[in-house]
N, C-alpha and C positions, 0 to 999 in steps of 0.2 A: 504494499500499500504506500503510495506517495504521501509525503508530508509537505504541507504548504503553510508557511508562516505569513500572515498578512497583518501589517501594522496599520491601524487606523489612526485617527487623531487622538494622541495621548501625549503624556509627558515623559515617556520611556521608562517609568518606574511602576512596578506593581500593577500591570495592566492586563487586559484581556486580549488574547490573540486567537486566531483560528489555528487549530491543530488537527490535522486529518479531517478537515471539514467541520469540526466542532469548536465552538467557543470554549476557551478554557482560561481560567485566571492564573497568572504566574506572579511569583513574588521575585522582586529584584530588578536590576537594570537590564533593559532589553538586550543590549550587546552581550552581556554576560550570560543571559538566558540562551541566546542563539549559539554561542560557543559551547556552553555546557551540554546542550542537546545534540550538537554536532559530535561531541566527544562520546556521548552515550551511543549514538548511531555507529560511529566507528568501532567502538568496543563490541557492540552486538555482532558486527560483521567479522571482526577479528576472532571473536569467540567461535563463530561458525565457520571460520576459515574461508570467507567469501570475499571476493574482490568487490570494491564499491566505488561509487562516484558520489561525492558530496559537494554540493554547491551551497556556499554560505554567503548570503548577502546581508550586510548590516546596514542599518539606516545611519550609523555614525560615519561620517561627520557632516551629515546634512542637517539643515534647519528643521525644526527649531533646535537650538543649541542647548539641550538639557544634559547635564552630567553631574556626578557626585562632585562636591567641593574638593574632595581630596585630589582629583584630577585637574581641576581648573585653577585651584589655589596657586600652584607654582608659577602660573603665567599672569596672575593679577598684578596690577600696578607696574606693568612694564610698557613703556611708551612705544616700544618697537612691536608689541603684540596687541593688535586692535580688538581681539575677541578671544579672551581667556577660555571661554567654554568651548569654542571650536578646537583649540589646541588640546583642551582637556579630553574631548572626544577622541582625538587622535591618540592621546596617551593611553586611553582605555582600550582602544583597538590594539595598539602595540602590546600592551600587558597581556591581553587575551591571546594574541598570536604567540607570545612567549610561552604562556601556559600550555597552549595547544601543542607546540613543538615539544615541550618537556613531557607532556602526556603521551604523544606519539612515541617518544623514546622509552617511557615506562612500559608501554604495552607492546614493545618490540615491533612497531610499525614504521618507524622513522626511515629506516633504510629501504623500505619497499613502498614509499609514498611519494608522490609528486605534489608539491604545493605550488600553486600559481596564484599570485596576488595582482590585482588590477584595480584601477579606480574608474569612475565614470567621467573623468576629465572635468570634474567639478572645480569650484574655486578653492582658493586657499584663503584664509581669513584676511590676508593682506589686500584683497581686492575690495572695491566698493561694491558690495553685493546687495545691500539693502536699498530700497527706494529707487530701483532702476539706475544704480551708479554706473559711471563710465568705466568700463573695463579696460580702456586704453589709457590708464593712468600710469603706465610704466609697469604694471603688474605682469603682463605677458612677457616682457623682456627681462625680467628679474629672476627668472628661474622658478616661478611658482606656479606655472601653468600645467599642473598635473602630469608631469612626465614628458611633456612636448619638448622642453628644452631645459638644460641644467646649467648652473653657474657654479664653478669651482672658484671660490674667492681666494683660496690660498695661493693659487697659481695664476689668478686673474685670467682664466681661459674659459670661454663658452664652449660647451660640448653638447652635441645632440644625444639625448638619452632615448632608450627604446620605450616604446609604449605598445599596449595591445588594444586594438580596436575592439569594442564590445560587440562580439559576434557569437554570443553564447549558443544560439541555435545551430550555427554551422559547426562549432567545436563538438557539440553533442553528436552530430552526424558522423564525426571522424572516430568516435570511440568504438572499440571492439564490441561485437554483439553481446558477449558475456557480460560486459559492464552495462550496456544499454538495458539489459533485462532487470537490472538492480538499481535503477535510478531512485534516489531519495533526496529529500531536502532540496528540491528544486523550486526555484521561484525566478521568474523572468523579471528582472529589475535592473535599473541602471544605477546601481549604488555600488559601494565597495563590495567585492566578491572574491571568494576563494573557491578553488576546485581542488578536490582531493581525489586522486586515483590510486588504487592499490592493485 
């Protein structure tokens, strides 16, 4: 049975989401919930010695910018950081990725797992994103355009960095049939996403 997580209008904490077509109340921060449930799914397949595909799409770091203060506090009162909560959301995703990697090591799946990370080419909090702000304020040329261009300040050199165009449907078609028969945690969305294939 496929699992589909749908996020409605909420503040990301202790909310109700669709799980296998049924509304269910969850406790905690939504990004933590997504990662925890992905780990459960991976463990189920590891226990049954089944290859799997797990697509994990988070709503962080999209608006609205709601995050626990422990993640946003380090960025408060910094004139170079226009939106502490945005960076807090990124910190939360980063922490969850670290926990996931450690978990994959614990259950002996890390050496047999491909992790792919991509973004939806969204903004970085350095851009004027509220109230129809002008995105041509230097934002694009400063290395903040979601992987399109990078700036290495130490050597003062601009480099092109790779990015992956969001073509999830096409990628799924490329997977071996044995994986396609066991698709779970699939949601078509243009948000931060992970693909796990064992």
